[in-house]
Backbone of each chain as ProteinMPNN parsed JSONL, in Angstrom:
{"seq_chain_A": "MKIQLLSFAALKEFFPSKQDLSLEGINTVSDLKSYLLGLKPDAEKLIKISRISVNQTIAKDSDLITEGAIVALLPPSSGG", "coords_chain_A": {"N_chain_A": [[96.411, 6.174, -23.198], [97.273, 3.239, -22.531], [100.341, 1.446, -20.854], [102.196, -0.788, -20.304], [104.629, -0.714, -17.638], [107.897, -2.111, -16.616], [110.213, -2.092, -13.955], [113.71, -2.3, -13.078], [116.337, -3.602, -10.792], [117.491, -1.308, -9.288], [115.466, 0.382, -9.355], [114.064, -0.316, -8.574], [113.217, 0.206, -5.992], [111.704, 2.321, -6.153], [110.074, 2.306, -8.155], [106.915, -0.144, -9.184], [107.949, -3.621, -9.61], [106.317, -4.302, -11.828], [103.955, -2.526, -13.423], [100.63, -1.32, -14.527], [99.945, 1.567, -16.856], [97.894, 4.293, -17.069], [98.12, 6.546, -19.013], [98.493, 10.157, -20.197], [98.94, 12.51, -22.494], [101.421, 11.71, -22.468], [103.964, 11.13, -25.327], [106.233, 10.444, -26.032], [109.524, 8.527, -25.317], [110.804, 10.732, -23.68], [108.745, 12.129, -22.669], [107.808, 10.532, -20.937], [110.109, 9.687, -19.005], [110.345, 12.546, -18.09], [107.664, 12.685, -16.837], [108.128, 10.47, -14.844], [110.106, 10.983, -13.039], [108.855, 13.002, -12.066], [106.898, 11.625, -10.889], [108.695, 10.326, -8.764], [110.845, 12.71, -7.483], [113.488, 11.673, -6.134], [114.314, 9.247, -7.142], [115.841, 11.021, -9.329], [118.57, 10.731, -10.39], [119.179, 7.956, -11.1], [117.427, 7.739, -13.101], [117.984, 9.265, -15.015], [120.463, 8.256, -15.876], [119.643, 5.413, -17.004], [118.889, 3.167, -19.109], [115.808, 3.051, -21.669], [113.405, 0.875, -22.614], [111.452, -0.143, -25.361], [109.153, -2.389, -25.947], [110.753, -4.615, -25.601], [112.894, -3.038, -27.203], [115.946, -1.535, -27.087], [115.3, 2.386, -26.593], [115.616, 5.627, -27.942], [115.434, 8.888, -26.506], [113.795, 10.398, -28.457], [112.134, 8.303, -28.951], [108.934, 6.675, -30.144], [106.288, 5.861, -27.578], [103.915, 3.733, -28.175], [99.933, 2.73, -27.46], [99.498, -0.016, -25.287], [102.178, -0.569, -25.347], [105.106, -2.534, -24.014], [106.823, -1.137, -21.676], [110.133, -1.153, -20.452], [112.296, 0.135, -17.672], [115.676, 0.214, -17.573], [118.142, 0.309, -15.603], [122.177, 1.3, -15.248], [123.583, -1.764, -16.88], [124.98, -4.274, -14.529], [125.757, -6.976, -14.815], [127.837, -10.248, -15.31]], "CA_chain_A": [[97.201, 5.334, -23.308], [97.725, 2.521, -21.498], [101.209, 0.919, -21.373], [102.826, -1.839, -18.819], [106.032, -0.069, -17.071], [108.645, -2.88, -15.997], [111.452, -1.924, -12.751], [114.686, -3.596, -12.273], [116.865, -3.49, -10.051], [117.769, -0.352, -7.666], [114.883, 1.228, -9.955], [112.474, -1.286, -7.981], [113.098, 0.934, -5.093], [111.292, 3.29, -6.345], [108.325, 2.476, -8.661], [106.878, -1.521, -8.664], [108.637, -4.332, -10.972], [105.824, -4.695, -13.073], [102.506, -1.967, -13.409], [99.835, -0.949, -15.488], [99.76, 2.819, -16.374], [97.072, 5.011, -18.278], [99.075, 7.739, -19.509], [97.254, 11.154, -20.942], [99.875, 13.579, -22.907], [102.66, 11.065, -23.209], [104.091, 10.111, -26.635], [107.502, 10.019, -26.352], [110.102, 8.321, -24.135], [111.331, 11.809, -23.076], [107.707, 12.368, -21.919], [107.946, 9.231, -19.851], [110.987, 10.237, -18.5], [109.757, 13.496, -17.028], [106.558, 12.022, -15.726], [108.347, 9.667, -13.858], [110.647, 11.585, -12.718], [107.701, 13.826, -11.419], [106.096, 11.359, -9.409], [110.143, 10.162, -8.093], [112.214, 13.28, -7.888], [114.497, 11.011, -5.761], [115.283, 8.855, -8.664], [116.392, 11.367, -11.212], [119.719, 10.592, -10.82], [119.028, 6.784, -11.483], [116.548, 7.344, -14.317], [118.717, 9.719, -15.978], [121.554, 7.097, -16.385], [118.811, 3.972, -17.168], [118.246, 2.96, -20.517], [114.077, 2.548, -22.064], [113.416, -0.292, -23.752], [110.317, -0.103, -25.894], [109.142, -4.228, -26.648], [111.998, -4.942, -25.822], [113.795, -2.874, -27.861], [116.259, 0.021, -26.318], [114.8, 3.376, -27.149], [115.916, 6.755, -28.113], [114.455, 9.528, -26.22], [112.837, 10.73, -28.966], [111.185, 7.455, -29.849], [107.361, 7.499, -29.629], [105.701, 4.987, -27.119], [102.16, 3.434, -28.455], [99.242, 1.697, -27.135], [99.951, -1.335, -25.346], [103.253, -0.666, -25.094], [105.477, -2.717, -22.714], [108.001, -0.12, -21.891], [111.085, -1.127, -19.213], [113.533, 0.809, -17.098], [116.876, -0.582, -17.341], [119.31, 1.171, -14.756], [123.128, 0.833, -16.503], [124.196, -3.169, -16.561], [126.071, -4.891, -13.811], [126.356, -9.087, -15.09], [129.192, -10.651, -15.348]], "C_chain_A": [[97.465, 4.17, -22.495], [99.376, 1.542, -21.527], [101.679, 0.1, -20.186], [104.632, -1.363, -18.751], [107.048, -1.392, -16.58], [109.775, -1.881, -15.391], [112.34, -2.829, -12.703], [115.428, -2.555, -11.725], [116.9, -2.651, -9.057], [116.33, 0.469, -8.489], [113.361, 0.635, -9.355], [112.185, -0.869, -6.792], [111.841, 2.062, -4.69], [109.73, 3.221, -6.822], [108.311, 0.681, -8.503], [107.496, -2.51, -10.029], [108.116, -4.283, -11.94], [104.67, -3.825, -12.459], [101.711, -1.548, -14.48], [99.723, 0.934, -15.343], [98.863, 3.014, -17.313], [97.824, 6.303, -18.383], [97.953, 9.059, -20.553], [98.551, 12.203, -21.09], [101.302, 13.241, -22.78], [103.033, 10.514, -24.376], [105.286, 9.514, -26.624], [108.449, 9.161, -25.321], [110.617, 9.715, -23.113], [110.352, 12.365, -22.39], [107.72, 11.714, -20.961], [108.882, 9.784, -18.814], [110.695, 11.402, -17.139], [108.606, 13.122, -16.231], [107.118, 11.296, -14.773], [109.2, 10.325, -12.672], [109.654, 13.056, -11.53], [107.232, 13.732, -10.204], [107.637, 10.792, -8.276], [111.085, 10.972, -8.225], [113.451, 12.725, -7.354], [115.29, 10.007, -6.995], [115.753, 9.397, -9.723], [117.833, 10.779, -11.409], [119.737, 8.83, -11.744], [118.314, 6.893, -12.877], [117.222, 7.836, -15.472], [119.596, 9.096, -16.373], [121.072, 5.625, -16.967], [118.637, 4.578, -18.878], [116.277, 2.6, -20.606], [114.311, 1.596, -22.585], [112.044, 0.034, -24.074], [109.696, -1.43, -26.43], [109.826, -4.411, -26.931], [113.638, -4.717, -26.626], [114.744, -1.622, -26.945], [115.884, 0.971, -27.475], [115.397, 4.67, -26.784], [115.007, 7.64, -27.14], [113.396, 10.506, -26.677], [111.589, 9.422, -29.284], [109.692, 7.731, -29.631], [106.87, 5.561, -28.937], [103.897, 4.765, -27.671], [101.186, 1.956, -27.503], [99.697, 0.537, -26.948], [101.847, -1.592, -25.554], [104.011, -1.716, -23.802], [106.966, -2.199, -22.765], [108.947, -0.837, -20.422], [112.345, -0.054, -18.826], [114.857, 0.165, -16.6], [118.127, 0.155, -17.013], [120.598, 0.468, -15.615], [123.323, -0.578, -15.828], [125.107, -3.518, -15.479], [126.03, -6.315, -13.876], [127.524, -9.281, -15.117], [130.196, -10.756, -14.666]], "O_chain_A": [[98.111, 4.497, -21.5], [99.411, 0.829, -22.529], [101.425, 0.526, -19.059], [105.539, -1.608, -19.546], [106.415, -1.707, -15.572], [110.246, -0.99, -16.097], [112.093, -3.992, -12.386], [115.407, -1.334, -11.882], [116.447, -2.986, -7.963], [116.215, 1.547, -7.906], [112.182, 0.933, -9.542], [111.149, -1.27, -6.262], [111.313, 2.459, -3.651], [108.694, 3.686, -6.346], [109.237, 0.09, -7.947], [107.472, -2.14, -11.203], [108.735, -4.222, -13.002], [104.285, -4.064, -11.314], [102.342, -1.42, -15.529], [99.52, 1.554, -14.299], [98.783, 2.272, -18.291], [97.938, 6.971, -17.355], [97.012, 8.839, -21.316], [99.119, 12.67, -20.102], [102.228, 14.043, -22.903], [102.544, 9.416, -24.642], [105.519, 8.381, -27.046], [107.907, 9.159, -24.216], [110.759, 9.586, -21.897], [110.691, 13.114, -21.474], [107.634, 12.322, -19.894], [108.421, 10.317, -17.805], [110.76, 11.292, -15.914], [108.617, 13.254, -15.008], [106.592, 11.437, -13.668], [108.913, 10.144, -11.488], [109.993, 13.709, -10.544], [107.068, 14.444, -9.213], [107.521, 10.916, -7.057], [112.113, 10.638, -8.814], [114.503, 13.093, -7.877], [116.407, 10.062, -7.508], [116.061, 8.835, -10.774], [118.201, 10.389, -12.517], [120.26, 8.664, -12.846], [118.659, 6.107, -13.759], [117.232, 7.3, -16.58], [119.736, 9.29, -17.581], [121.893, 4.786, -17.336], [118.421, 5.624, -19.489], [115.644, 2.017, -19.726], [115.417, 1.357, -23.069], [111.361, 0.494, -23.159], [109.801, -1.483, -27.655], [110.135, -4.522, -28.117], [114.689, -5.348, -26.732], [114.139, -0.869, -26.182], [115.976, 0.774, -28.687], [115.69, 4.933, -25.618], [113.87, 7.22, -26.926], [112.557, 11.148, -26.045], [110.456, 9.604, -29.73], [109.251, 8.741, -29.083], [107.027, 4.484, -29.512], [102.959, 5.548, -27.516], [101.525, 0.839, -27.114], [100.22, -0.122, -27.847], [102.477, -2.611, -25.837], [103.496, -1.674, -22.685], [107.916, -2.552, -23.463], [108.31, -0.987, -19.379], [113.149, 0.423, -19.628], [115.052, -0.297, -15.476], [118.969, 0.543, -17.823], [120.457, -0.483, -16.384], [123.276, -0.732, -14.607], [126.188, -2.934, -15.561], [126.314, -6.893, -12.827], [128.31, -8.354, -14.922], [131.236, -11.191, -15.161]]}, "seq_chain_B": "MDTKYKHITEEKLDLPSQFPPLPSMGGYVLFAGIVRDINEGRQVTHLEYEAYSEMANQMIATIIKDAFQNWDLEFADCIHRLGKLGLGDVAVIVNTGAVHRDEAYKANRYIIDRVKHEVPIWKKEYYVDGSSEWSKGCAHDHQH", "coords_chain_B": {"N_chain_B": [[110.929, -19.818, -13.076], [113.818, -19.376, -15.456], [115.179, -21.183, -17.463], [114.326, -21.919, -19.829], [115.531, -19.919, -21.514], [118.238, -19.894, -23.594], [120.974, -18.307, -23.121], [120.507, -17.611, -20.413], [120.182, -18.695, -17.331], [118.666, -20.291, -14.547], [120.004, -22.472, -13.504], [122.842, -23.987, -11.663], [125.963, -23.174, -13.269], [128.045, -25.246, -15.309], [131.751, -25.982, -16.123], [132.505, -26.749, -19.205], [133.197, -29.789, -19.674], [134.245, -30.723, -22.111], [135.45, -29.957, -25.326], [133.83, -28.612, -28.423], [133.067, -30.378, -31.341], [134.821, -29.669, -32.947], [136.573, -30.074, -36.075], [138.136, -28.634, -37.135], [138.802, -26.764, -35.564], [141.438, -24.82, -33.688], [142.122, -23.35, -31.839], [141.007, -22.909, -28.621], [139.146, -21.134, -26.528], [138.077, -19.92, -23.218], [136.539, -17.931, -20.911], [135.735, -17.738, -17.622], [133.738, -16.052, -15.09], [133.546, -15.084, -11.744], [132.112, -15.58, -8.44], [133.398, -13.371, -6.467], [135.172, -12.497, -2.89], [135.432, -10.2, -2.424], [134.025, -6.188, -2.695], [134.78, -3.459, -3.92], [136.343, -3.17, -1.424], [134.574, -4.003, 0.857], [133.462, -6.851, 2.351], [132.309, -9.524, 1.017], [129.05, -11.497, 1.134], [127.466, -13.158, -0.559], [125.803, -13.101, -3.192], [123.272, -11.619, -5.686], [121.635, -12.295, -9.324], [119.508, -10.413, -11.446], [117.65, -10.194, -14.055], [116.308, -8.947, -17.05], [115.029, -10.92, -18.78], [114.339, -11.956, -20.954], [114.84, -9.914, -22.546], [117.732, -9.881, -22.452], [118.456, -12.639, -22.939], [118.015, -12.456, -25.812], [119.31, -10.382, -26.374], [122.286, -11.792, -25.84], [122.475, -13.652, -27.656], [122.122, -11.784, -30.173], [124.635, -10.475, -29.709], [126.529, -12.737, -30.009], [125.7, -13.591, -32.333], [126.983, -11.314, -33.724], [129.743, -11.454, -32.66], [130.401, -13.957, -34.613], [130.37, -12.344, -36.79], [132.663, -10.475, -36.944], [134.731, -12.143, -36.806], [136.648, -15.094, -37.874], [135.097, -17.181, -36.793], [135.203, -20.657, -34.983], [133.059, -21.5, -33.343], [131.287, -20.357, -30.395], [130.288, -19.391, -27.559], [127.42, -18.553, -24.782], [126.474, -18.246, -21.595], [124.682, -17.222, -18.623], [123.975, -16.563, -15.414], [121.43, -16.355, -12.986], [119.689, -15.219, -10.359], [120.23, -16.21, -6.706], [123.609, -16.367, -5.905], [127.029, -18.054, -4.779], [129.99, -17.268, -2.997], [132.526, -17.533, -5.145], [130.721, -19.684, -6.826], [130.074, -20.087, -10.209], [129.076, -17.305, -12.558], [129.202, -16.424, -15.278], [129.869, -17.599, -18.127], [131.926, -17.681, -21.266], [132.452, -19.132, -24.117], [134.901, -19.539, -27.226], [136.007, -20.721, -29.955], [138.454, -21.083, -32.379], [139.856, -21.431, -35.591], [142.663, -20.21, -35.466], [144.438, -19.169, -32.311], [144.433, -16.132, -31.696], [142.023, -15.132, -33.356], [140.12, -16.62, -31.221], [140.617, -15.701, -28.819], [140.191, -12.819, -29.078], [137.631, -12.369, -29.875], [136.411, -14.057, -28.068], [136.728, -11.844, -25.691], [135.586, -9.636, -26.681], [133.265, -10.653, -26.63], [132.245, -10.892, -23.982], [132.88, -8.046, -22.723], [130.467, -6.708, -23.869], [128.369, -8.031, -23.141], [128.339, -7.308, -20.422], [128.676, -4.726, -20.56], [126.109, -4.114, -21.649], [123.991, -6.015, -21.697], [120.97, -6.199, -20.23], [121.121, -7.433, -17.254], [121.391, -7.697, -13.572], [123.114, -7.052, -11.16], [123.089, -7.572, -7.283], [124.801, -6.896, -4.042], [125.622, -8.842, -1.316], [126.624, -7.955, 1.795], [128.885, -8.84, 4.835], [127.775, -7.326, 7.013], [125.702, -7.003, 6.741], [123.931, -5.873, 5.121], [122.889, -4.881, 2.087], [123.418, -4.027, -1.97], [122.896, -2.872, -4.599], [124.326, -3.104, -7.658], [126.429, -0.614, -8.987], [127.043, -0.729, -11.737], [128.035, 0.028, -14.958], [127.845, 3.309, -16.293], [129.339, 4.768, -18.195], [131.162, 4.605, -21.15], [134.312, 2.611, -20.988], [137.686, 0.822, -20.438], [137.801, -1.776, -18.6]], "CA_chain_B": [[112.443, -20.342, -13.849], [113.749, -19.179, -16.414], [115.746, -21.988, -17.953], [113.862, -21.589, -21.233], [116.07, -19.238, -22.4], [119.559, -20.415, -23.731], [121.8, -17.682, -22.709], [120.023, -16.933, -19.271], [119.512, -19.687, -16.506], [118.791, -20.207, -13.028], [120.643, -23.417, -13.047], [124.395, -23.544, -11.223], [126.881, -23.808, -14.334], [129.253, -26.104, -14.738], [132.604, -25.779, -17.128], [132.383, -27.986, -20.079], [134.006, -30.863, -19.656], [134.829, -31.348, -23.252], [135.735, -28.936, -26.507], [132.627, -28.951, -29.317], [133.472, -31.579, -31.71], [134.771, -29.265, -34.375], [137.818, -30.687, -36.428], [139.038, -27.153, -37.684], [139.295, -25.62, -34.123], [142.618, -25.208, -33.529], [142.298, -22.888, -30.245], [139.911, -23.049, -27.622], [138.907, -20.004, -24.952], [136.937, -20.293, -22.158], [136.236, -17.343, -20.039], [134.578, -17.945, -16.588], [133.239, -14.877, -14.36], [133.362, -16.169, -10.688], [132.087, -14.797, -7.482], [134.534, -13.343, -5.309], [134.647, -12.105, -1.676], [135.287, -8.12, -1.634], [133.849, -5.428, -3.617], [135.18, -2.118, -3.202], [136.651, -2.987, -0.115], [134.12, -4.842, 1.786], [133.129, -8.236, 2.806], [130.533, -10.286, 0.16], [129.097, -13.054, 1.637], [126.998, -13.802, -1.674], [125.089, -12.139, -4.723], [122.264, -11.787, -6.311], [121.779, -11.57, -10.013], [118.025, -10.686, -12.288], [117.428, -9.879, -15.411], [115.317, -8.893, -17.866], [115.213, -12.153, -19.454], [113.749, -12.088, -22.648], [115.8, -9.273, -23.564], [119.104, -10.403, -22.338], [118.712, -13.438, -24.013], [117.947, -12.113, -27.072], [120.882, -9.285, -26.805], [123.164, -11.943, -25.624], [122.143, -13.711, -28.705], [122.687, -11.383, -30.873], [126.333, -10.267, -29.518], [127.547, -13.961, -30.45], [126.153, -13.265, -34.091], [128.115, -10.104, -34.435], [131.309, -11.581, -33.496], [131.054, -14.562, -35.724], [130.644, -11.995, -38.301], [133.585, -9.701, -36.57], [136.013, -12.565, -36.598], [136.39, -16.048, -38.361], [134.691, -18.281, -35.563], [134.239, -22.262, -35.288], [132.288, -21.985, -31.678], [130.926, -19.145, -29.616], [128.568, -19.589, -26.591], [128.058, -17.896, -23.692], [125.635, -18.143, -20.594], [124.848, -16.154, -17.506], [123.416, -17.462, -13.883], [120.686, -15.562, -12.581], [119.198, -15.999, -8.862], [121.596, -16.48, -5.56], [125.472, -17.152, -5.787], [127.27, -17.915, -3.035], [131.691, -17.075, -3.414], [133.482, -19.189, -5.996], [130.52, -19.503, -8.18], [130.628, -18.912, -11.792], [128.212, -16.516, -12.791], [128.487, -16.281, -16.276], [130.838, -18.205, -18.84], [131.878, -17.622, -22.351], [133.87, -20.12, -24.79], [134.81, -18.958, -27.79], [136.838, -21.306, -30.713], [138.514, -20.562, -33.717], [141.326, -22.077, -36.4], [143.914, -19.706, -34.763], [143.752, -18.617, -31.072], [143.795, -14.941, -32.052], [140.41, -14.82, -33.1], [139.238, -16.701, -30.554], [140.953, -14.49, -27.565], [139.441, -11.069, -29.288], [135.874, -12.441, -29.765], [136.017, -13.799, -26.191], [137.165, -10.525, -24.987], [134.562, -8.756, -27.029], [131.657, -10.771, -25.704], [132.09, -9.983, -22.686], [132.698, -7.137, -22.593], [129.155, -6.451, -24.723], [127.304, -8.667, -22.161], [129.008, -6.576, -18.903], [128.054, -3.633, -20.488], [124.725, -3.394, -22.61], [122.944, -6.34, -21.454], [119.855, -5.991, -18.547], [121.474, -8.283, -15.882], [121.743, -6.975, -12.384], [123.988, -7.685, -9.45], [122.982, -7.237, -6.174], [125.938, -7.955, -3.406], [125.08, -8.619, 0.15], [127.728, -7.779, 2.358], [129.086, -9.49, 5.784], [127.541, -6.548, 8.133], [124.184, -7.629, 6.452], [123.742, -4.954, 4.592], [123.183, -5.386, 0.705], [123.589, -2.833, -2.345], [122.513, -2.617, -6.452], [125.601, -2.612, -8.26], [125.835, 0.66, -9.364], [127.044, -1.019, -13.275], [128.876, 1.157, -15.817], [127.244, 4.309, -17.052], [129.757, 5.219, -19.327], [132.034, 3.63, -21.976], [135.346, 2.516, -20.799], [137.993, -0.183, -20.7], [138.219, -2.05, -17.461]], "C_chain_B": [[112.791, -19.681, -15.297], [114.877, -19.659, -17.544], [115.25, -22.471, -19.467], [114.603, -21.361, -22.251], [117.636, -19.935, -22.444], [121.009, -19.824, -23.425], [121.672, -17.308, -21.1], [119.887, -18.111, -18.493], [119.873, -19.598, -15.323], [119.357, -21.139, -12.382], [122.388, -23.328, -12.456], [125.079, -23.872, -12.879], [128.386, -24.401, -14.216], [130.271, -25.733, -15.895], [132.392, -26.668, -18.265], [133.417, -28.605, -19.765], [134.778, -31.406, -20.91], [134.129, -30.062, -24.427], [134.145, -29.443, -27.339], [133.626, -29.29, -30.333], [133.676, -30.608, -33.4], [136.206, -29.93, -34.803], [138.835, -29.37, -36.712], [139.455, -26.123, -36.611], [140.684, -25.86, -33.958], [143.447, -24.527, -31.878], [141.245, -22.659, -29.843], [139.72, -21.643, -26.276], [138.119, -19.828, -24.426], [137.068, -19.349, -21.004], [135.078, -17.685, -18.922], [134.365, -17.105, -15.41], [132.556, -15.702, -13.069], [132.805, -14.854, -9.726], [133.257, -14.106, -6.519], [134.494, -12.733, -4.032], [134.626, -11.091, -1.545], [134.683, -7.383, -3.568], [133.919, -3.945, -2.783], [135.148, -1.921, -1.612], [135.84, -3.671, 1.103], [133.662, -6.137, 1.395], [131.762, -8.404, 1.993], [130.115, -11.537, 0.516], [128.073, -13.959, 0.352], [126.637, -13.085, -2.297], [123.781, -12.457, -5.334], [122.021, -11.413, -7.941], [120.272, -11.576, -10.002], [118.669, -9.902, -13.548], [116.252, -9.511, -15.974], [115.155, -9.563, -19.13], [115.022, -12.345, -20.81], [114.756, -11.716, -23.346], [117.153, -9.474, -23.637], [119.342, -11.336, -23.06], [118.415, -13.324, -25.376], [119.508, -11.049, -27.721], [122.011, -10.46, -26.869], [123.2, -12.766, -27.23], [122.818, -13.275, -30.478], [124.827, -10.343, -30.842], [127.167, -11.237, -30.582], [127.312, -13.729, -32.282], [127.136, -12.473, -34.492], [129.71, -10.487, -33.843], [131.256, -12.658, -34.262], [131.171, -13.336, -37.165], [131.9, -11.098, -37.934], [134.811, -10.748, -37.108], [135.318, -13.882, -37.556], [136.174, -17.195, -37.172], [134.714, -19.664, -35.92], [133.371, -22.128, -34.254], [132.293, -20.715, -31.392], [129.999, -19.791, -28.473], [129.028, -18.699, -25.194], [126.233, -17.979, -22.809], [125.547, -17.432, -19.168], [123.785, -17.013, -16.626], [122.411, -16.567, -13.459], [120.162, -16.158, -10.788], [120.862, -15.576, -7.664], [122.73, -17.088, -5.906], [126.034, -17.138, -4.692], [128.9, -17.638, -3.637], [131.875, -18.27, -4.198], [132.16, -19.724, -7.379], [130.036, -18.982, -9.105], [129.213, -18.347, -12.196], [127.909, -16.045, -14.297], [130.325, -17.242, -17.5], [131.065, -17.806, -20.88], [132.827, -18.449, -23.115], [133.627, -19.493, -26.026], [136.175, -20.622, -28.73], [137.187, -20.704, -32.062], [139.72, -21.302, -34.272], [142.773, -22.077, -35.402], [143.723, -18.998, -33.096], [143.79, -16.97, -30.999], [142.566, -14.546, -32.122], [139.567, -15.379, -32.163], [139.277, -16.224, -29.025], [139.842, -13.439, -27.465], [137.861, -11.827, -29.428], [135.238, -12.848, -28.255], [136.011, -12.442, -25.469], [135.715, -9.816, -24.943], [133.092, -9.261, -27.029], [131.178, -10.338, -24.564], [132.054, -9.123, -21.998], [131.405, -6.503, -22.975], [128.562, -6.846, -23.639], [127.721, -7.659, -20.906], [128.083, -5.36, -19.504], [126.466, -2.711, -20.98], [123.313, -4.836, -22.338], [122.296, -6.691, -20.007], [120.205, -7.352, -17.692], [121.979, -7.545, -15.183], [122.296, -7.437, -11.399], [123.359, -6.954, -8.377], [124.152, -7.759, -4.789], [125.194, -7.483, -2.19], [126.843, -8.496, 1.104], [128.045, -8.698, 4.318], [128.363, -8.869, 6.794], [125.41, -6.597, 8.083], [123.446, -6.879, 5.546], [123.826, -5.28, 2.674], [123.311, -3.89, -0.66], [123.422, -3.865, -3.822], [123.767, -2.439, -6.438], [125.22, -1.357, -8.939], [126.157, 0.612, -11.32], [128.004, 0.582, -13.608], [128.0, 1.824, -16.808], [127.772, 4.572, -18.408], [131.069, 4.055, -20.033], [133.175, 3.715, -21.91], [136.02, 1.126, -20.825], [138.041, -0.19, -19.107], [137.909, -3.821, -17.384]], "O_chain_B": [[111.915, -19.547, -16.151], [115.397, -18.877, -18.341], [115.84, -23.34, -20.108], [114.667, -21.92, -23.346], [118.135, -20.437, -21.437], [122.026, -20.517, -23.435], [122.623, -16.763, -20.539], [119.231, -18.883, -19.193], [120.907, -19.097, -14.882], [119.454, -21.139, -11.155], [123.093, -22.471, -12.989], [124.625, -24.794, -13.555], [129.365, -24.199, -13.497], [129.712, -25.105, -16.794], [131.872, -27.686, -17.806], [134.505, -28.061, -19.578], [135.67, -32.253, -20.876], [133.031, -29.506, -24.472], [133.469, -30.4, -26.962], [134.746, -28.783, -30.378], [133.076, -30.725, -34.468], [136.953, -30.302, -33.898], [140.043, -29.28, -36.493], [140.131, -25.097, -36.681], [141.137, -26.999, -34.068], [144.435, -24.807, -31.198], [140.393, -22.186, -30.594], [140.373, -21.569, -25.235], [137.107, -19.492, -25.042], [137.677, -19.8, -20.034], [133.884, -17.859, -19.163], [134.991, -17.587, -14.466], [131.625, -16.507, -13.069], [132.917, -13.653, -9.972], [133.931, -14.887, -5.847], [133.379, -12.216, -3.964], [133.921, -10.629, -0.647], [134.794, -7.721, -4.746], [133.465, -3.495, -1.731], [134.523, -1.181, -0.852], [136.384, -3.864, 2.19], [133.498, -6.464, 0.219], [130.671, -7.844, 2.105], [130.741, -12.561, 0.241], [127.974, -15.186, 0.357], [127.16, -11.991, -2.088], [123.356, -13.61, -5.409], [122.165, -10.206, -8.136], [119.611, -12.226, -9.193], [119.71, -9.304, -13.82], [115.188, -9.747, -15.402], [115.135, -9.046, -20.247], [115.745, -12.969, -21.588], [115.42, -12.295, -24.207], [117.778, -9.3, -24.683], [120.265, -11.252, -23.87], [118.645, -14.307, -26.08], [120.239, -10.984, -28.709], [122.777, -10.342, -27.825], [124.087, -12.36, -27.98], [123.449, -13.837, -31.374], [125.671, -9.907, -31.624], [127.968, -10.958, -31.473], [128.155, -13.693, -33.179], [127.982, -12.722, -35.35], [130.718, -10.002, -34.356], [132.267, -12.615, -34.962], [131.837, -13.452, -38.193], [132.409, -10.858, -39.028], [135.751, -10.283, -37.752], [134.147, -13.948, -37.93], [137.067, -17.942, -36.773], [134.311, -19.989, -37.036], [132.615, -23.094, -34.36], [133.073, -19.921, -31.918], [129.107, -20.615, -28.671], [130.102, -18.333, -24.717], [125.144, -17.804, -23.354], [126.63, -17.106, -18.68], [123.002, -17.875, -17.026], [122.893, -15.485, -13.794], [120.317, -17.268, -10.28], [121.937, -14.995, -7.812], [122.793, -18.285, -6.188], [125.735, -16.429, -3.731], [129.011, -17.826, -4.848], [131.565, -19.453, -4.055], [132.475, -20.044, -8.525], [129.604, -17.831, -9.171], [128.246, -19.102, -12.1], [126.869, -15.489, -14.649], [131.534, -17.216, -17.273], [130.05, -17.737, -21.574], [134.004, -18.461, -22.755], [132.548, -18.938, -26.232], [136.956, -21.302, -28.064], [136.435, -19.998, -32.734], [140.548, -21.767, -33.489], [143.508, -22.928, -34.901], [142.731, -18.301, -32.886], [143.068, -16.507, -30.116], [141.989, -13.825, -31.308], [138.422, -14.942, -32.048], [138.354, -16.297, -28.214], [139.03, -13.154, -26.585], [137.027, -11.365, -28.649], [134.299, -12.425, -27.581], [135.127, -12.163, -24.659], [134.977, -9.515, -24.004], [132.067, -8.633, -27.298], [130.184, -9.705, -24.209], [131.48, -9.061, -20.911], [131.183, -5.537, -22.245], [128.109, -5.909, -22.982], [126.634, -7.241, -20.508], [126.981, -5.071, -19.039], [125.976, -1.59, -20.841], [122.126, -4.736, -22.65], [122.811, -7.223, -19.023], [119.358, -8.242, -17.597], [122.838, -6.745, -15.554], [121.783, -8.362, -10.77], [123.096, -5.762, -8.532], [124.295, -8.966, -4.598], [124.529, -6.475, -1.95], [127.916, -9.021, 0.809], [127.005, -9.093, 4.844], [128.119, -9.649, 7.714], [124.452, -6.385, 8.827], [122.327, -7.262, 5.205], [124.781, -5.851, 2.148], [123.283, -2.75, -0.195], [123.694, -5.047, -4.031], [124.39, -1.828, -5.57], [124.105, -1.049, -9.359], [125.745, 1.471, -12.099], [128.393, 1.572, -12.988], [127.508, 1.31, -17.812], [127.126, 4.623, -19.455], [131.633, 3.08, -19.536], [133.664, 4.656, -22.534], [135.301, 0.179, -21.146], [138.223, 0.799, -18.397], [138.205, -4.456, -16.372]]}, "name": "protein", "num_of_chains": 2, "seq": "MKIQLLSFAALKEFFPSKQDLSLEGINTVSDLKSYLLGLKPDAEKLIKISRISVNQTIAKDSDLITEGAIVALLPPSSGGMDTKYKHITEEKLDLPSQFPPLPSMGGYVLFAGIVRDINEGRQVTHLEYEAYSEMANQMIATIIKDAFQNWDLEFADCIHRLGKLGLGDVAVIVNTGAVHRDEAYKANRYIIDRVKHEVPIWKKEYYVDGSSEWSKGCAHDHQH"}
């Protein structure tokens, strides 16, 4: 499955702001989080408090990621 | 440039110079979020904001729509600036208008609180010693 992964703010210190990924055996948001934690264990704390959007909708851990999805890692907001 | 978005811009924000021309509007509340010179005891020189602009714009539009559903408003808008901002620059404006002040105040607070906590916008603070840090933001629900 191919997806595009976007990373923002402090997460850009661990992942490129935009990258294309080919994933095997990853079906849900939760699977993706585990995969990313495996890549960058130092980002664990930040990934755990971040939200994930799939095609610009905030997703739950159990939500499915589908072929071609645009997935974004959203650290806690700090606008305003 | 993100200027194609209604609620997100890289342009300098100016305060509105006049009220929306709505004859039934008896109360109007303007909130401006301003870049201040100190964060957690450290002297700030400037900030940078970034956003997931497509999503942030859509989420702010939804928050405004929700405010119209919760209160009997005549007017509500919100715009957030991105990019490099200096001290005293306006980062965000929320303006609300209603027949009476109470609803304008409540809706304004509701909009800015949700924008701060939910909308994918991030702040990086730059300090006098040359260091910089992404603001930790708010991972939990609480009042502040």
